[in-house]
Every structure is written in structure tokens, then in C-alpha cells.
N, C-alpha and C positions, 0 to 999 in steps of 0.2 A: 086579377086577384080582387076578391071582394073585400068590403070593409071589415067583415067579421074575421076573416083570415088575417088581414093586416093587424088587427088589434091583438089577436092571439100571438102573432109573431112579435109584436111590440111588447107584450107581457113577458114572453120568454127572454127577449133581448134586455128588458129592464132588470130582470132577475140576474141574468148573466153579467150585466154591467154594475150590479149592486146599487142601482139608482132607485131609492125609495120613493122620491117624488114622482119619478117616471112611472113606476109600478102603480102607485095610487091613481094617477091620471088615467092610465090605460085600463085599470080594473073598473073604474067608474064608467069609462066609455064602453067597455065590454058588457057591463050590466045594462047600460042603455040600449045596446043592440040585442039584448036577450040571450047572450052567450051563457051557457049553463056553467054551474060551479065545476062540474066534471071536466068540461073543456078547459076552463080556466086553470084548474089544478094540473091538467096534462101539460099546458103551456108552461106553468111554473116549474114542474118537474123537468121539462126539457131544458129550460134555462139553467136549472141547477146542474144538470148533467154537463152542459156546455161549460159552465163555470168550473166544475171539478176537473174536467178534461184539460181545460186551459191551465189551471193551477198545477196539475200534475206535469204537464208539458213544460211549464215554466220552471218548476223545481228541477227537472232533469236537465234542462238547458242551462240554468244558472249554476248548477253543480258542475256541469261540464266546462264552464268557463274558469272555474277555480282549479280543477284537477290538473290541467296542463301546466299551470304555473308551479305547482308542487313537484311535478315530475321533472321539470326543467332544471331545478336546483341541484339535482343529482345527490341528494343526501341519503339515499337509501330507498327501500321499497315502500316505506311508510313515513309520513311526516312525524317529526319529533316534537315533543313538547318542551324541549330544552330551549331556553331563550337565546342560546348562541347558535342554534340551528337556523339555516336559511329557510327551512320549512315551518318554522314556528308560527 
């Protein structure tokens, strides 16, 4: 793997990790290596896609952790907003 590819991967990873100082560092390094704006934007877009995918997966996973608890209390098919309900 050459240095140019390493920096493009690092740019995508920085975006995905939401690390602004990392992104600034790797953008500077990419420019020193002569990497084009088009290539940099492609790496940024890839990092954004990874981040969105991870957030969607986490949303699904975290919701699945809550749903079994509501089902286990056997208060009906849908959780109640009543304070006396075990599913409130």
C-alpha cells in the first residue's frame, strides 16, 4: 500500500470517527502528496457512508435491546403510558 492510498484511507477513517484534528492532519498530508480534491472528496464521502451505516446499525441494535424488556413484562401488545404499567 503506498502513502497516497494510506492517506486517503486515513481521511475516510477520520470522517467516520468524527475526528476533526485527525481529518485536518490527513488533509494537509494528502495535499503535500499531491492528492486531488476529487480523490479527497471521494474519501470523505466514503467515510460519511461508513458513519451513516454504523449509526443505522447502532440504532437498530440499541432498539432491539429495549424491546425484549417491554415484551417480558406481559402487559399487552404495546407498552402503556400509564405510570402503573410495568412497560411505562
